[in-house]
N, C-alpha and C positions, 0 to 999 in steps of 0.2 A: 504494500500500500504506500503510495507516494505521500510526500509531505502535505500537499494541498488537500488530499482526501482526508488525512488525519485531522488537519485543522478544521475542515468542514464538519467532520463527525463530532469533534469536540464542541464546535459551535452549536450544532443542533441538540446535542445532549444538554448543553448549558441552557438553551432556550426552553427545552422540554421541562427541565428541572425547575426553572423559574416559573413557568406557567403552572406547574403543579403546586408550588409553594403559594402562589397567588390564589389559586383555587381553594386550597385548604384554608388560607387566611380569610378568604371571602366567606366561606360557609362556616368555618371554624368548628372545633369540637366544643360544644357548649358544656360548661361545668354544671353537672347535675346537682340538685339540692341534696342535702344530707338526708339520712334515713329519718331523723327526727323532723326535719322540715317537710318531708314528703308526707309523713303521717299526719302532721298538722294540716297540710293542704287538703288531704283526704277528709279529715274530720271536719274541718271548716266547710268544705264543699258539701259534705253530707248534711251539715246543719242548715246551710242555705236551702238545700233541696227540701228537707222535711218541714221546714218552717215557711215554705212558699216564697223564699227570697232568692231563687236561683238567678245567676247572672248570665248563664248560657255562654261561657267564654269559648273562643276559638272555633266558632262555627260560621265565620264570615267567608266571603268570597276570597279575601286576601289569604286566609288560613288555608283554604283549598289550593290556592296557587302555590303556597309554600309546600304543601304536601306533595304537589306534583314535581317539585324541583329539589326538595331537601330530604335529608336522611331522618327517618323517624327516631333514630338513635340519639339525635341531638335535641329531642323534645320530650319523648315519653318518660314519665317519672315514676310510673308504677306498673307492675304486672298484676293482673287480677285473674284468678281462676274461679269461676262461679258456675252456677247451674244454667242450663239452657232455657229455663222457665221464662216465659215472656213477661212475667211480673217483675223481673230483675234487670232493668235497663241500666247497665253499669255506668256509662258515661253520665247519664242523668243523675244517678244516685250520688255521684261525687261532684256534680256540677262541673263537669269537665267537657272537653271537646275533641276536635280532630287532632291526632298525634299526641294526645296527653296520656292515654292508658293503653297498654298492650293487653288485650283481653282474650282469655281462653274460656270457651263455654262448652259444657258437657253435662248431660243429665246427671244429677246428684253430685256435681263438682268433684268427681272422683279423680284421683291422680294415678293414671296408668301410663303405659308406654308413650302413647301419642301426646297425652297432656303434659307429661314430664318433659318430653322433648321440646314441646312448645314453651314450657316454663324456662328451660335451659336457654332457649333462644332469646326469650325476653330478658332474662337476667344477665346472660353472658355476652350477647351480641347487640341487643337494643340498650343494654346497660341501665336497666331500671334498678334503682337502689332498694326498692321495696316490693315484696310479693305479698298479696293479700289472698288467702284462701277463704272465700266468701260463701258460707252456707246461707240458707234462708228459711224462714218459717213456712210451714205448710208444704214442705218439699215432697213432691210426688214420688220421687225415687226412693227416698228413705221410708216413706209411708208404704210403698209397695213391698220393700224388703221386710219391713216389720210385719206386715200382714202375712207374707209368705212364711216367716219364721213362726208365726202364731197359728199356722195351718189354715189361714183364711185367704190365701192367694188365689190367683186365677191364671189361666194360660197366658204366656207372654210370647211375643214374636221371637224368633230363634236367636237373634243377636242381643236381645236385652239382658238375659241372665248373665252373660259374660261381661256386659257393661257394668252392671250394678253389684257384681259379687264382691267388689272392694268395700261395699257398705256393710256387708254381713258382720264383720268383727265389731264395727261401731255399734250396731244394734244389740249384739250379744253383750258387749261391754256395758252398755246403758242398762240393760236388764239386770246384769249382775250387780251393778252399783246401786240400783234402785229396786230392790226386790219387793218393796211394798207398793210399787206402782204397776198397774196392770192395763192391758188393752192399749188403745190409742193414746192414753195419757203418757206413755213412755216416749212417744215420737219426738217431742221437743228436746228431750235429753239425748235421744239418738242423733238428732240433727247436729247438736253440738259435738258429740263424740265423732260424728262423721267428718267434721272439720279437722279434729285432731288426727283422725285416721288418714286423711289426705296429706297432712303435714308429715306424718310418720312414713307413709308410702313414698313421699317425695324424697325425704332424707335417706331412706333405705336404698333408693335406686338412683340417686344422683349425687355422686361424689363432688361434682362441680358446684352444685348449689351448697352442699355442706361446707365446702372450702370458702365460698364467698361469704357465707354467714359467719364462719369461724374467724375469718380474717377481718370481720367488721366492715366488709365492703357492701354488704346487703343485709336486709332484715326480712324475716318471714313472720307474718302475723296472721292470726285467725280472727274471723268476724262473722256475725250473723245479721242478715238483713231482714227486717220486718216488713213483709209485703203489704201489711195493712196500714202502717204508719210512715214508712219511708225511712225509718231510722236504722242506722247500723250500730249494733252492739259489738264493741271491741273486746275480744277475749284476752285473758291474762297472758302477757308476754313470757312470764316465768314458766308457763306450761310448755311453750315452744322450746325454751332452753332445756327443760327436763327431757323432752322427747329427743332432742338432738343428742343429749348425753346418753340416753338409753340406746339410740341407734349406734353411736360411736363404739359402744361396748358389745354390739351384736356382731358375731363372726359372719353372719349371713349377709351383711350389708355389701352393696356393690363397692368396688375399690378402684376400678378403672374409669377415670373421668372422661376419657376420649375414645371415640370409635376407632377400631383397628382398620 
């Protein structure tokens, strides 16, 4: 290669590098709020929602234009896994808008392979500092599993049993903890236990999420949405810590964070 070609190649490399630096500077990697700040944003947004004072942020034409040209990773501040139930409109619940929340929806807010993979993407690639495992009152999936365990179930389409089998341990645990409660009265307790079950299933099967939480780069919280009032009940964070400790001592937990 002669000297002119070398000089020309160096010139083009320099131009290309400069353009990339400008592009990165233009869009920038936005500093995400801290976990505490995100939780406060979610709590304040929910309060606006259930008190009828929603501001409906980030739903303008300008925001849509941003969504068409920018990376969601520079904007989304929370990942939420919740139920598919139409009474649980996630962005509205937290008075959020476009590119604010990375949402995963599945019947019974169960955490199985597909859902955990989506959570890993939200936390590790969209870089959301907080994950909310959000159950809700009157959950049809938890109710169906409860009825089945009580011998009151009915035929289900072929794929549904495998979808909701993650809920079985939660219902059984609720029954064991509240032996004096019978029939459908156990369902609210099972709904809460199902949130904890989802968190345990996540920690058991995602070394990547465990690492993010242990390094204080992200936080996992449990919550229950009341479909009749619009209010989110935030569950004790200490319980999440105890579940993580339990999983860390379990030899059956997954240990390979990355796909081979």
